[in-house]
N, C-alpha and C positions, 0 to 999 in steps of 0.2 A: 261483617264482624263489628260488634259494638266498640266504639271508641272509648278510651279511658276518660270519660266525661261524666260528671254527676252534678246534681243540684245540691247546693249547700246554703246554709244561712250564714251570711257574712259575719265575721267576728268583730269585736270592738265595742265601742260605746253605743248605747241605745240612742236612737234618734229622738227628737223632741216629743214625738207622739208615742214613744215607748216601743217602737218597732225596729227591726233590722231588715236589710235588703236580702232577698233571695237571689242568689247568683249561680252561674254555671261555671264550674271549675274544670279546666282541661289540664291534665298532667301529662306533659310530653315526656318527662323522665322524672327520676327521683328528685332532682334539684331544679327542674324547670317546669313551671306551671303558670297558667294565666287565668284570671278570674274576670268574668264579664257579668255585669248586672242585668237582671231580667226586667227591672223597673218595678217589681212588686215587693211589698214589705209587709211583714206580720210580726206580732209580738213573739219572742223566742220560745215561750212556753207552749205555743201551738205548732211547733215544728218537730217532726219525728226524725231525729238524726240518723237512725238506723235505716229507715226506708227512704229518706229524702223526700218526704211528703208532708203536706199540710194536714193537721189533725182535723177530723170532721166537726169538732165542736168549736171551730173558730167563730168568734162573734161576727155577726152580719155586717157591722160597720167597717170591717176590714176587707169585705168582699165576699162574693159567692164562691164557696170552696170548689164546686164542680167546674165553674167557668175558669177559675184560677188554675186548677189542675190541668185542664185541657190546654190552657195557654202555655203553662210551663212545659208540658209534653211537646208541644209544637216548637217551643224555643230550644229544647234539648235536641230535638230532631234536626232543626236548622243548624245548630252548632256542629253536630256530627257530620252533616252533609258538607259544611264548610271545611272541616278538617280533612275529610276524604278528598275533596276537590283540590285543596292545597297540596296534599301529598302527591296526587296524580300529576300536578303541574311542577312538582319538584321544588316547591317553595316552602319556607318555614311556616308550618301550620299555626304556631303560636302567634307570630306577628300578623298573619293573615286573619286569624280569628279576632285578635285585639283591635285591628283597624276596621274590619268589615262587619263584625257582629253588631256594633252599636248602630250601623246603618240599615240593618235588616228590618223586615216588616214587623217592628216591635209595637204591638198594639198599646201596651201599658194600660193605665186606668182609663184614659180618655176613650179608647176603643170600647172598653167594657161599658162605658156610659153611653155608647152608641152616638158619640159626637159626630155630627154631620160635617163633612169637609168639602170644600170647594176643590174639585178636581179639574177645573179648566186650566189648561197649560198656560195660557196667556195671562189670566188673572193671577196665577201663582208667580209668574215672572214679575208682574207688577209688584206683588207683595215682597218678592225677593229684592227688588230694586229699592223699595222703601227701607228694608232691613239693612241694606248695604250702605245707605247714604251717610251713616256716621262712621263707616269703616274705610271707604275707598274714595278716591278723587273723582271729580266730575268727568274726567276723561274716561276712567274705567266704567263709570255708570253709562256713559254714551256707548261704550263697547257692548255692554250687556243689552242696552236698548236695541242696538244694531243686530245682535244675535236674535232678539225677538222678531225684528223686522225680517230677517233672513228666513225664519221659520214661517212667517205669514206668507211670504212670497213663494216659498216652496210648497206650502199647502195649496195655494191658488194654482200653482203650476201643475201639481199632481191631481188636483180636484179631490183629494182625500183628506178628511179632517184629521188633524194631529191631536192625539191624546197621549196620556202618559204610557199607554200600552204600545204606542207606536215606536218607542225608542229601542229598537233591536239592531242587530248587525246589518240587516237589509236596509233599514232606514238610514243608518250611518253611511253606507256605500252610496245610496241614492242621493242623499243630502250633499255629501262631499262632491259627487259627480256633478250635481246641479250647480253648486257654487263655483266649481272649477270651469265649467263649459257653458252654462246656460244663463247664469245670473247676469242681468243687463244693467249697465251703468251708463250715465251720460256725463261726459267730461268735455266741457267747453263746446257743447253742441255736437260732440262726436259720440256715437253710440259704441260702447265697448262691452264685449261679452267676457265674463269670467272674472273672478276676484283674484287678487294676488295671493300667493301661498300663505304669507303671514296673516293676511286678513281672514282666510279660511281657518287657519290654526287658532286664532283668537276666538272665533265663533265656536269651534268645537270645544276649546278649553272651558269657556264660560257656560256652554250648554251642559257639559259634564259636571262642572262645579255646582251649577244650579240643581241638577238632578240629585246629586249627592246631598245637597242641603235639604231637599224635600224628603229624602229618605231619613236623614238624621232627625227631622222633625216629625217622623212617623206619618207623613201625609201620603206617601206612596210606598209600596213594598220594595224590599231590597231587590236589586237586579245587578248583574255583572256588567260593568261599563268598561271593562278592560279593552274591548274592541274599539272604543271611541278614542282613537289615537290622534294626538295632536300632530301638527306639522309646522315646520318653519324653514326658512332659508336665511342665510347670512344677509343681514340688511346691508345694502350698498348705499351708504349715505356719506355726505361730506362733513368735514370739520373745518373750522377757520383757524389759521395759525395766529400767533400773537401779532404779527404785522397787520393782518387783515382786521383783527379785532381793534387794534389801535387806530386804523384808518376810519373805522366806524365811530369810535369814541371821540375822535378829533373833529368830526363834522360839526359845523355851526348850524344848528337846527332851531334857533330861537324863533324864527319866523313861522315855524310849524310845530306848535306845542305837542300835538299828538305823536308826530314822528320822534320828537325829542324824548317823550316819555317811553315810547316803545324801545328806542335805541338804548336809553339808560337801563331799562329793565333787562334788555338782552345782554348788555355788557356785564351787568351784575351776575346774571346767570353764568356767563363765561368765566367769571372770576370765583364762583363758589361751587359750581358743579351740581347745583340743585336742579330738580325737575321744575317745569313751569309752575306746577301747583304749589311749589315751595318758594321759588325766588320772586314770584309775582305777588306774594301775599305776606312778605316780611313785615313784622310788627315791631314797634318800639320796645316792647317788653322782652323780645327775643335777643336784644343786643345788650351785652355787658362785657366789661374788661377787654374791649377791642375785638370781641368775637361774637358770632351768632350761635345761639342755642336753639335749634329747630327740631321739632318733631315732624318727620316726613309724612306728608299726607297719604302717600300711596302705601307705605309699609308700616307706618307707625313707629319706625325706628328713630331713636334720638341721636342727632349728630351735632358736633361742635366744630365750627369752621372759623379759623382765624381770618381776619379781613385784610386784604391788601389796601394800600392807601387809596387807590382808585375806587375800590368797592365801598370803602368808608365814606369817601367824598360823595358818591352817588346817594348813599343812604342819608347823609346829612343834608344833601340838597332837598330831599323830600321829608326831612325831619323824621327819619327812621320809619316812615310809613309809605311804602311803594304805591304808585297809582294803581287803581283797580282796572284791570284789562281782561277781557275774555280771550280765550285761545284763538278764536276765529279771526277777530280783528287784529290780534297780535301778529298772526302768521301773514295776514294781508299786508300790514304796514312794514313789517321788518324786511320784506323783500325790496320795498322801495328804498329803505335806508341802505341796504346792501348795494343796491344799484347806484345810489348817490356816492357811495364810498368807492366805486370803481371795480366792484367784484363782478367783472363781466367775461372772464375767461370761459370757454366752452367746457362743460363737464358732462361726461356720459354716465348715466346710472342704469344698471342692468338689473332685471328682476324677471321672475316667471309669472306668466298669466296664461291660463288655459293650457298649462304644461308646455308653453312655448317661451323661449327666451326673448324678452323685449328689451331693446336698447333705446333709451330716451336721452337726447342731447339738448341741453339748454344752457344759457348763461348761468354762472355760479350763483348769482343773486336770486335766481328763480328757485334754487334748491334750499335756500336758507329758511329755517323755521324755528319754532320754539325749542325743539329738542336738540337743535344744532349747538346750543349753549353747553349742554351737559356733555355731549360728545366732544366738543372742542376742549372743554376743561380737562376731561380725562385723557384725551390724546396729547394735548400740550404738556401736561404734567408728566405723563409717561415719557415723552420724548426729551423732556428736560432732566430726566433721571430721578424723579420723585419715586420712592419705593412704592410698589404696587399696593402693599398692605395699607399704606397711608391714604392713597387715592381711594381705595375701596371703603375706607372708614367714612368717607364723605359720599361716595357714589352709591353705596348701599349694595354693591354686588356681593353675593354670598360666597362665591368661589373665584379663585384666580382664573380658572378655565373660562368661566362666564365673562369675566372682565376682559381677558385677552380676545375672546371672540367678539365682544362688543366693539372694541376699537381696532380689531384685526392687528393686535399687538405683535404677533409673531412676524407677520409680513413687514410691519414697520421697522422692527428691530433689524431684520435682514437687510432691508433697503438702506437704513442708516449706516450699517456696517460697511456695505458695499460703497456707499458714497464717501465714507471716510477713507477707504482703501484707494478709491479713484483719485481723491484729493491729493494723495502723495505721489501720484504718477505723473510722468511727463505728458504734456499736451499731445494730441494726435499729430499736430504739425511737426513735432520734434521727434516723432517715433520712426520716421523713415530712415 
Protein backbone atom coordinates (compact mmCIF):
# COMPACT_ATOMS: atom_id res chain seq x y z
CA UNK A 1 0.00 0.00 0.00
CA UNK A 2 1.35 3.42 -1.01
CA UNK A 3 2.33 5.62 1.92
CA UNK A 4 0.94 9.20 2.30
CA UNK A 5 4.14 10.52 0.75
CA UNK A 6 4.53 12.89 -2.18
CA UNK A 7 6.97 15.17 -3.94
CA UNK A 8 6.50 18.90 -3.36
CA UNK A 9 8.27 22.10 -4.28
CA UNK A 10 9.30 23.74 -1.02
CA UNK A 11 7.54 27.02 -0.33
CA UNK A 12 9.19 30.26 0.75
CA UNK A 13 11.62 32.69 -0.80
CA UNK A 14 13.49 31.81 -3.96
CA UNK A 15 17.15 30.88 -3.66
CA UNK A 16 19.80 33.17 -5.15
CA UNK A 17 19.69 31.29 -8.47
CA UNK A 18 15.88 31.62 -8.70
CA UNK A 19 15.14 28.02 -7.72
CA UNK A 20 13.34 26.18 -4.93
CA UNK A 21 14.17 22.79 -3.46
CA UNK A 22 12.19 19.70 -4.41
CA UNK A 23 11.31 17.84 -1.21
CA UNK A 24 9.51 14.72 -0.06
CA UNK A 25 6.60 15.34 2.30
CA UNK A 26 5.29 12.60 4.58
CA UNK A 27 1.93 13.27 6.28
CA UNK A 28 1.61 11.10 9.36
CA UNK A 29 -1.69 12.77 10.24
CA UNK A 30 -3.56 15.99 9.56
CA UNK A 31 -1.39 17.92 12.02
CA UNK A 32 1.87 15.96 11.81
CA UNK A 33 4.12 15.99 8.79
CA UNK A 34 7.81 15.99 7.95
CA UNK A 35 9.57 17.41 4.90
CA UNK A 36 12.91 16.02 3.66
CA UNK A 37 14.99 17.64 0.95
CA UNK A 38 15.97 15.63 -2.13
CA UNK A 39 18.86 17.99 -2.86
CA UNK A 40 17.48 18.98 -6.27
CA UNK A 41 16.16 22.45 -7.08
CA UNK A 42 14.37 24.01 -10.05
CA UNK A 43 12.63 27.31 -10.87
CA UNK A 44 9.02 27.05 -9.58
CA UNK A 45 7.48 27.71 -13.03
CA UNK A 46 8.80 24.35 -14.23
CA UNK A 47 7.03 22.32 -11.52
CA UNK A 48 3.61 20.73 -12.05
CA UNK A 49 1.92 20.86 -8.61
CA UNK A 50 -0.93 18.57 -9.66
CA UNK A 51 1.25 15.71 -10.86
CA UNK A 52 4.27 16.40 -8.62
CA UNK A 53 6.57 16.24 -11.62
CA UNK A 54 9.10 18.40 -13.45
CA UNK A 55 7.83 19.94 -16.68
CA UNK A 56 9.63 18.58 -19.77
CA UNK A 57 10.68 22.06 -20.97
CA UNK A 58 13.03 22.62 -18.00
CA UNK A 59 16.13 24.49 -19.30
CA UNK A 60 19.14 22.18 -19.55
CA UNK A 61 21.28 24.27 -17.16
CA UNK A 62 19.10 23.01 -14.28
CA UNK A 63 19.62 19.34 -15.16
CA UNK A 64 18.44 16.52 -17.39
CA UNK A 65 14.72 15.97 -16.79
CA UNK A 66 14.80 12.19 -17.34
CA UNK A 67 17.72 11.69 -14.97
CA UNK A 68 16.13 13.95 -12.36
CA UNK A 69 12.77 12.17 -12.60
CA UNK A 70 14.45 8.78 -12.19
CA UNK A 71 16.36 10.07 -9.21
CA UNK A 72 13.22 11.55 -7.57
CA UNK A 73 11.31 8.28 -8.08
CA UNK A 74 14.12 6.42 -6.35
CA UNK A 75 14.09 8.91 -3.46
CA UNK A 76 10.33 8.56 -3.12
CA UNK A 77 10.58 4.78 -3.03
CA UNK A 78 13.37 4.96 -0.41
CA UNK A 79 11.24 7.20 1.81
CA UNK A 80 8.27 4.82 1.51
CA UNK A 81 10.49 1.86 2.45
CA UNK A 82 11.82 3.73 5.49
CA UNK A 83 8.32 4.56 6.74
CA UNK A 84 7.23 0.93 6.27
CA UNK A 85 10.30 -0.33 8.15
CA UNK A 86 9.72 2.14 11.01
CA UNK A 87 6.12 1.02 11.42
CA UNK A 88 7.14 -2.64 11.50
CA UNK A 89 9.64 -1.83 14.26
CA UNK A 90 6.99 0.06 16.19
CA UNK A 91 8.86 3.36 16.15
CA UNK A 92 7.74 6.83 15.12
CA UNK A 93 8.05 6.92 11.30
CA UNK A 94 8.30 10.74 11.28
CA UNK A 95 11.37 10.84 13.52
CA UNK A 96 12.90 7.83 11.77
CA UNK A 97 12.51 9.47 8.36
CA UNK A 98 13.77 12.84 9.59
CA UNK A 99 16.95 11.33 11.07
CA UNK A 100 17.75 8.65 8.49
CA UNK A 101 16.59 10.03 5.15
CA UNK A 102 19.43 12.62 4.94
CA UNK A 103 21.88 9.71 5.40
CA UNK A 104 20.38 7.67 2.56
CA UNK A 105 22.23 7.11 -0.71
CA UNK A 106 21.38 10.61 -1.88
CA UNK A 107 23.21 11.14 -5.16
CA UNK A 108 22.39 14.81 -5.56
CA UNK A 109 24.03 16.80 -8.33
CA UNK A 110 27.53 15.40 -7.69
CA UNK A 111 26.43 11.88 -8.67
CA UNK A 112 24.71 13.17 -11.78
CA UNK A 113 28.04 14.67 -12.80
CA UNK A 114 29.53 11.19 -12.30
CA UNK A 115 32.05 12.49 -9.79
CA UNK A 116 34.48 9.73 -9.00
CA UNK A 117 34.85 8.95 -5.30
CA UNK A 118 37.56 7.19 -3.37
CA UNK A 119 35.89 4.18 -1.76
CA UNK A 120 38.93 2.82 0.06
CA UNK A 121 37.89 2.43 3.71
CA UNK A 122 41.24 3.42 5.20
CA UNK A 123 41.69 6.47 2.96
CA UNK A 124 38.23 7.60 4.02
CA UNK A 125 39.13 7.17 7.69
CA UNK A 126 42.20 9.36 7.11
CA UNK A 127 39.97 11.99 5.49
CA UNK A 128 37.56 11.74 8.40
CA UNK A 129 40.38 12.29 10.90
CA UNK A 130 41.45 15.42 9.01
CA UNK A 131 37.87 16.70 9.12
CA UNK A 132 37.58 16.08 12.88
CA UNK A 133 40.86 17.80 13.85
CA UNK A 134 39.09 21.11 14.39
CA UNK A 135 36.24 19.55 16.36
CA UNK A 136 37.67 17.01 18.80
CA UNK A 137 40.61 16.62 21.16
CA UNK A 138 43.84 14.80 20.35
CA UNK A 139 42.77 11.98 22.66
CA UNK A 140 39.63 11.41 20.57
CA UNK A 141 41.64 11.49 17.34
CA UNK A 142 43.87 8.79 18.80
CA UNK A 143 40.78 6.66 19.51
CA UNK A 144 39.71 7.02 15.86
CA UNK A 145 43.20 6.09 14.69
CA UNK A 146 43.09 3.05 16.96
CA UNK A 147 39.73 2.08 15.41
CA UNK A 148 41.46 2.13 12.02
CA UNK A 149 44.30 -0.01 13.39
CA UNK A 150 41.81 -2.53 14.79
CA UNK A 151 40.22 -2.84 11.33
CA UNK A 152 43.61 -3.42 9.70
CA UNK A 153 44.55 -6.14 12.21
CA UNK A 154 41.16 -7.83 11.75
CA UNK A 155 41.55 -7.70 7.96
CA UNK A 156 44.94 -9.42 8.29
CA UNK A 157 43.48 -11.98 10.71
CA UNK A 158 40.63 -12.94 8.35
CA UNK A 159 42.64 -12.49 5.13
CA UNK A 160 39.53 -10.80 3.67
CA UNK A 161 39.79 -7.23 2.37
CA UNK A 162 37.50 -4.80 4.21
CA UNK A 163 35.37 -2.61 1.95
CA UNK A 164 32.32 -0.48 2.65
CA UNK A 165 30.20 -3.46 1.61
CA UNK A 166 31.73 -5.49 4.45
CA UNK A 167 29.87 -3.70 7.23
CA UNK A 168 26.89 -5.94 7.92
CA UNK A 169 25.74 -7.85 10.99
CA UNK A 170 28.05 -10.82 10.28
CA UNK A 171 31.01 -8.42 10.15
CA UNK A 172 29.95 -6.82 13.43
CA UNK A 173 29.72 -10.18 15.21
CA UNK A 174 33.07 -11.37 13.85
CA UNK A 175 34.84 -8.09 14.58
CA UNK A 176 33.59 -7.87 18.15
CA UNK A 177 34.46 -11.53 18.73
CA UNK A 178 37.98 -10.95 17.41
CA UNK A 179 38.54 -7.86 19.58
CA UNK A 180 37.16 -9.70 22.61
CA UNK A 181 39.13 -12.94 22.33
CA UNK A 182 41.88 -12.76 19.70
CA UNK A 183 43.30 -9.23 19.56
CA UNK A 184 46.83 -9.41 20.98
CA UNK A 185 48.44 -6.79 23.21
CA UNK A 186 51.88 -6.61 24.80
CA UNK A 187 51.90 -5.06 28.24
CA UNK A 188 55.28 -4.86 29.99
CA UNK A 189 56.59 -7.82 27.93
CA UNK A 190 53.50 -9.85 28.82
CA UNK A 191 51.27 -10.96 25.94
CA UNK A 192 47.59 -10.32 26.65
CA UNK A 193 44.69 -11.48 24.47
CA UNK A 194 41.48 -9.51 24.19
CA UNK A 195 40.60 -5.85 24.70
CA UNK A 196 38.67 -4.46 27.62
CA UNK A 197 34.93 -3.98 27.15
CA UNK A 198 35.16 -0.18 27.09
CA UNK A 199 37.94 -0.25 24.49
CA UNK A 200 35.79 -2.40 22.21
CA UNK A 201 32.83 -0.10 22.85
CA UNK A 202 34.83 2.97 21.76
CA UNK A 203 35.96 1.20 18.59
CA UNK A 204 32.39 0.26 17.61
CA UNK A 205 31.09 3.73 18.51
CA UNK A 206 33.58 5.52 16.26
CA UNK A 207 33.25 2.99 13.45
CA UNK A 208 29.50 3.58 13.45
CA UNK A 209 29.97 7.38 13.63
CA UNK A 210 32.47 7.26 10.76
CA UNK A 211 30.11 5.22 8.55
CA UNK A 212 27.23 7.61 9.25
CA UNK A 213 29.48 10.51 8.27
CA UNK A 214 30.32 8.85 4.94
CA UNK A 215 26.59 8.33 4.32
CA UNK A 216 25.82 11.95 5.14
CA UNK A 217 28.46 13.03 2.64
CA UNK A 218 26.85 10.79 -0.01
CA UNK A 219 30.06 8.78 -0.37
CA UNK A 220 28.40 5.45 0.41
CA UNK A 221 24.77 4.30 0.25
CA UNK A 222 22.52 4.31 3.28
CA UNK A 223 22.62 1.16 5.39
CA UNK A 224 21.00 0.19 8.66
CA UNK A 225 23.62 0.28 11.43
CA UNK A 226 21.26 -0.41 14.31
CA UNK A 227 22.93 -3.80 14.79
CA UNK A 228 26.25 -2.07 15.54
CA UNK A 229 25.59 -1.84 19.25
CA UNK A 230 28.03 -0.20 21.60
CA UNK A 231 29.10 -1.79 24.84
CA UNK A 232 30.50 -0.52 28.09
CA UNK A 233 31.08 -1.44 31.69
CA UNK A 234 31.23 0.81 34.72
CA UNK A 235 34.76 2.12 34.91
CA UNK A 236 36.47 1.02 38.12
CA UNK A 237 38.86 3.91 38.72
CA UNK A 238 40.31 5.78 41.68
CA UNK A 239 39.90 9.33 42.88
CA UNK A 240 42.09 11.27 45.31
CA UNK A 241 40.57 12.93 48.35
CA UNK A 242 41.50 16.45 49.44
CA UNK A 243 44.10 15.16 51.90
CA UNK A 244 45.91 13.19 49.19
CA UNK A 245 45.78 16.11 46.76
CA UNK A 246 47.16 18.36 49.50
CA UNK A 247 50.05 15.97 50.15
CA UNK A 248 51.01 16.20 46.46
CA UNK A 249 50.60 19.98 46.43
CA UNK A 250 52.86 20.31 49.48
CA UNK A 251 55.79 18.40 47.94
CA UNK A 252 58.99 20.38 47.42
CA UNK A 253 59.92 19.52 43.83
CA UNK A 254 62.16 22.48 43.01
CA UNK A 255 65.08 20.14 42.25
CA UNK A 256 63.02 18.41 39.54
CA UNK A 257 61.33 21.04 37.31
CA UNK A 258 59.50 18.44 35.19
CA UNK A 259 57.86 16.79 38.20
CA UNK A 260 56.98 20.23 39.55
CA UNK A 261 55.25 21.24 36.31
CA UNK A 262 53.36 17.96 36.12
CA UNK A 263 52.32 18.21 39.80
CA UNK A 264 51.10 21.81 39.42
CA UNK A 265 49.12 20.94 36.30
CA UNK A 266 47.59 17.92 38.03
CA UNK A 267 46.50 19.92 41.08
CA UNK A 268 45.00 22.59 38.84
CA UNK A 269 42.94 19.84 37.20
CA UNK A 270 41.78 18.59 40.61
CA UNK A 271 40.62 22.12 41.52
CA UNK A 272 38.79 22.87 38.26
CA UNK A 273 37.34 19.54 37.10
CA UNK A 274 38.61 20.08 33.56
CA UNK A 275 39.70 17.36 31.17
CA UNK A 276 43.44 17.13 30.44
CA UNK A 277 42.90 18.82 27.07
CA UNK A 278 41.51 21.85 28.94
CA UNK A 279 43.49 22.18 32.19
CA UNK A 280 46.84 21.61 30.45
CA UNK A 281 46.23 24.36 27.89
CA UNK A 282 44.88 27.24 29.99
CA UNK A 283 45.73 30.59 28.39
CA UNK A 284 45.97 34.14 29.88
CA UNK A 285 43.00 35.40 27.84
CA UNK A 286 40.74 32.80 29.48
CA UNK A 287 41.21 34.38 32.92
CA UNK A 288 39.20 37.38 34.11
CA UNK A 289 37.40 38.51 37.24
CA UNK A 290 38.97 35.69 39.25
CA UNK A 291 37.44 33.02 37.00
CA UNK A 292 38.33 30.91 33.98
CA UNK A 293 36.17 31.18 30.85
CA UNK A 294 36.99 28.06 28.86
CA UNK A 295 35.57 26.42 25.74
CA UNK A 296 35.93 22.69 26.33
CA UNK A 297 38.03 21.00 23.65
CA UNK A 298 36.02 17.78 23.59
CA UNK A 299 32.45 19.09 23.56
CA UNK A 300 32.83 22.71 22.49
CA UNK A 301 30.77 23.69 25.53
CA UNK A 302 31.50 26.99 27.28
CA UNK A 303 32.13 26.79 31.05
CA UNK A 304 32.93 29.39 33.68
CA UNK A 305 34.90 28.19 36.70
CA UNK A 306 35.63 30.24 39.83
CA UNK A 307 39.20 29.77 41.03
CA UNK A 308 40.19 28.68 44.51
CA UNK A 309 43.22 30.52 45.95
CA UNK A 310 45.48 27.50 45.28
CA UNK A 311 44.38 27.28 41.63
CA UNK A 312 44.97 30.99 41.12
CA UNK A 313 48.39 30.71 42.77
CA UNK A 314 49.37 27.95 40.34
CA UNK A 315 48.25 30.00 37.34
CA UNK A 316 50.08 33.10 38.57
CA UNK A 317 53.20 30.99 39.08
CA UNK A 318 53.21 30.32 35.33
CA UNK A 319 51.93 33.79 34.39
CA UNK A 320 48.54 32.36 33.43
CA UNK A 321 50.07 30.12 30.75
CA UNK A 322 50.39 26.47 31.82
CA UNK A 323 53.43 24.45 30.67
CA UNK A 324 52.98 22.44 27.48
CA UNK A 325 52.82 18.72 28.32
CA UNK A 326 51.66 15.77 26.27
CA UNK A 327 49.37 13.18 27.81
CA UNK A 328 51.87 10.32 27.59
CA UNK A 329 54.68 12.04 29.49
CA UNK A 330 52.15 13.51 31.93
CA UNK A 331 50.81 10.06 32.86
CA UNK A 332 54.36 8.77 33.28
CA UNK A 333 55.56 11.52 35.61
CA UNK A 334 52.40 11.97 37.68
CA UNK A 335 52.76 8.43 39.01
CA UNK A 336 56.18 9.35 40.38
CA UNK A 337 54.75 12.47 42.02
CA UNK A 338 52.02 10.37 43.65
CA UNK A 339 54.64 7.88 44.87
CA UNK A 340 56.69 10.67 46.44
CA UNK A 341 53.52 11.91 48.17
CA UNK A 342 53.17 8.51 49.85
CA UNK A 343 50.12 7.20 47.96
CA UNK A 344 51.22 3.60 48.27
CA UNK A 345 48.20 1.76 49.71
CA UNK A 346 47.19 -1.31 47.71
CA UNK A 347 44.20 -0.76 45.40
CA UNK A 348 42.33 -3.42 43.42
CA UNK A 349 40.85 -2.48 40.03
CA UNK A 350 38.43 -4.93 38.39
CA UNK A 351 37.46 -5.09 34.73
CA UNK A 352 36.44 -7.58 32.04
CA UNK A 353 38.80 -8.88 29.38
CA UNK A 354 37.81 -11.67 27.00
CA UNK A 355 34.56 -11.92 28.99
CA UNK A 356 36.52 -12.82 32.12
CA UNK A 357 36.75 -10.74 35.28
CA UNK A 358 40.31 -9.51 35.81
CA UNK A 359 41.49 -8.14 39.16
CA UNK A 360 44.64 -6.03 39.16
CA UNK A 361 46.20 -5.01 42.49
CA UNK A 362 48.79 -2.22 42.54
CA UNK A 363 49.94 0.65 44.79
CA UNK A 364 47.57 3.60 44.48
CA UNK A 365 50.21 5.80 42.85
CA UNK A 366 50.31 3.35 39.93
CA UNK A 367 46.65 4.10 39.13
CA UNK A 368 47.00 7.91 39.11
CA UNK A 369 46.67 9.44 35.63
CA UNK A 370 45.49 12.61 33.89
CA UNK A 371 41.80 11.72 34.15
CA UNK A 372 42.12 11.19 37.92
CA UNK A 373 41.94 14.99 38.30
CA UNK A 374 38.47 15.27 36.80
CA UNK A 375 37.11 12.28 38.71
CA UNK A 376 38.63 13.61 41.94
CA UNK A 377 37.06 17.04 41.49
CA UNK A 378 33.60 15.64 40.78
CA UNK A 379 33.74 13.11 43.63
CA UNK A 380 35.13 15.50 46.24
CA UNK A 381 32.64 18.23 45.39
CA UNK A 382 29.81 15.70 45.54
CA UNK A 383 30.93 14.39 48.94
CA UNK A 384 31.27 17.97 50.22
CA UNK A 385 27.63 18.60 49.40
CA UNK A 386 27.96 20.77 46.28
CA UNK A 387 24.68 20.47 44.30
CA UNK A 388 25.04 18.05 41.41
CA UNK A 389 23.68 20.57 38.90
CA UNK A 390 26.53 22.97 39.77
CA UNK A 391 29.17 20.25 39.41
CA UNK A 392 27.68 19.18 36.08
CA UNK A 393 27.89 22.77 34.82
CA UNK A 394 31.67 22.37 34.99
CA UNK A 395 32.07 18.65 34.28
CA UNK A 396 29.89 18.76 31.17
CA UNK A 397 27.78 15.71 32.04
CA UNK A 398 24.45 15.99 30.23
CA UNK A 399 22.29 14.08 32.72
CA UNK A 400 22.35 13.40 36.45
CA UNK A 401 22.18 9.68 35.68
CA UNK A 402 25.42 9.90 33.68
CA UNK A 403 27.07 11.95 36.43
CA UNK A 404 26.10 9.53 39.19
CA UNK A 405 27.37 6.61 37.15
CA UNK A 406 30.64 8.43 36.50
CA UNK A 407 31.51 8.75 40.18
CA UNK A 408 29.34 5.89 41.48
CA UNK A 409 27.48 8.53 43.46
CA UNK A 410 24.71 6.25 44.72
CA UNK A 411 27.18 3.89 46.40
CA UNK A 412 29.14 6.80 47.85
CA UNK A 413 26.00 8.37 49.30
CA UNK A 414 25.01 5.12 50.99
CA UNK A 415 28.51 4.54 52.33
CA UNK A 416 28.63 8.09 53.73
CA UNK A 417 25.24 7.65 55.45
CA UNK A 418 26.31 4.34 57.00
CA UNK A 419 29.57 5.87 58.24
CA UNK A 420 27.66 8.71 59.91
CA UNK A 421 25.32 6.22 61.58
CA UNK A 422 28.24 4.15 62.82
CA UNK A 423 29.90 7.30 64.16
CA UNK A 424 27.07 7.73 66.65
CA UNK A 425 27.27 4.21 67.99
CA UNK A 426 29.33 2.76 70.85
CA UNK A 427 32.67 1.11 70.02
CA UNK A 428 32.64 -2.68 69.68
CA UNK A 429 34.59 -3.02 72.93
CA UNK A 430 31.72 -1.33 74.81
CA UNK A 431 28.94 -3.34 73.19
CA UNK A 432 29.40 -6.49 75.24
